[in-house]
N, C-alpha and C positions, 0 to 999 in steps of 0.2 A: 128586948132588945140589947142589953149586956152576952146574950149568951150570943144574938146573932155576930154580934162587934170581934168575939173570942171567934169564932169558928172561925169568920172569913179574914181576921187577922192573916193568918200565918198562907193561907192559900194567898191575899193578894202579898207575901210575903218571896213566895215563893214563886210566883206570877213576874215581879218586878225584877228581881235577882239575875232573873233570865234577859230582860233586856236590859239592863245594866252590863252584864257578862262581855251580851254579845254587841253593846252599844262599849265597853273596856278595848273589845277587841278588833271595832272599825278605829278608833281614834289609833289602837298601836297600830296597827299592818296601812294607815293611811299612806302614812311616808314611803313605805315598801310598793304599793303598788304604782303612787305617783311617781316616785324612779323606773320602776319598771317602763309606764307608759309614755317619758319622757325618751328614756329610752328606744323606745321604739319608735318614736315618734324621730328620733333625730338619724336612727342607722336607716337601711335600705336591705329591704331582703335578698336572699339573689333571687328571686321567681318576678322581683320588682325589678331587679336589675333587667335581668333576660328578656320582661317586656318591655322594660325601655329602651333597650336596643333592638328590638327585635321593627318596632315603631320608626325608629331611626331608620335602622334600614331601609323599612319599606317603603319612604320616604323618601328618601336617596334613589331607590329600586327608581320612585315614579316618576323622580323630574331624574335620573337620563333616561326613560324611555319620552317622556316628551320633548326632553332637548335633542335626543335622535332623530323625532319624528320630522320636527322644526330644521336640524340640521339637514336630514333628503330634499325635504321643502324647501326651503331658500337655495339649496346646492341642484335643482331645477331651473331656479329663479336665473341664478350665478350663470348654468346654461344658456340662459334663453341670452345672456347680452346684460344684468345689470347689477354693478358695479356695488348698488346696497347688500343685494343677499349678499353675496358674497362677502362683506366684512360682518354681516349675523352669522353665515355659516360658519364662518373661522371664530368670530367670540363661541360658537355653540361650543365648538370642535376644543376650543381651550376650556370651557366649563364641562365637557362632557369628561376630558383628558385630569380633570384635576379633580371631580368627584370617583370616576373611575379607580383611582387610588385609596376611595376610603371604601371602596364596598368589593367583599371578600368576595372570589371568586368562586363555584361549584363545581366538583371534580364531575369531567366528563366520563361515563360509564361504559 
């Protein structure tokens, strides 16, 4: 039994030294990893910013399309003599003008 213990002790020491070294490495590098993760969460990458801008532009363009359809419908009703439709048409036109300033215009080819 004593022979086995003498033989296994160096093997156990080698095996545990690797675990201890890994644990020590993890403890030492943990603050750097945590700080890096915090910076990553706090900042927006260029790709994320581009995606967000694209979603916002699509939302505005969809709203402009809906407003334009509504304005045309209200114009037809206004032409038929509906005064309430004329007011709705004017409100839609005002919102179109406000939104149009924030949507970039693509150059014609």
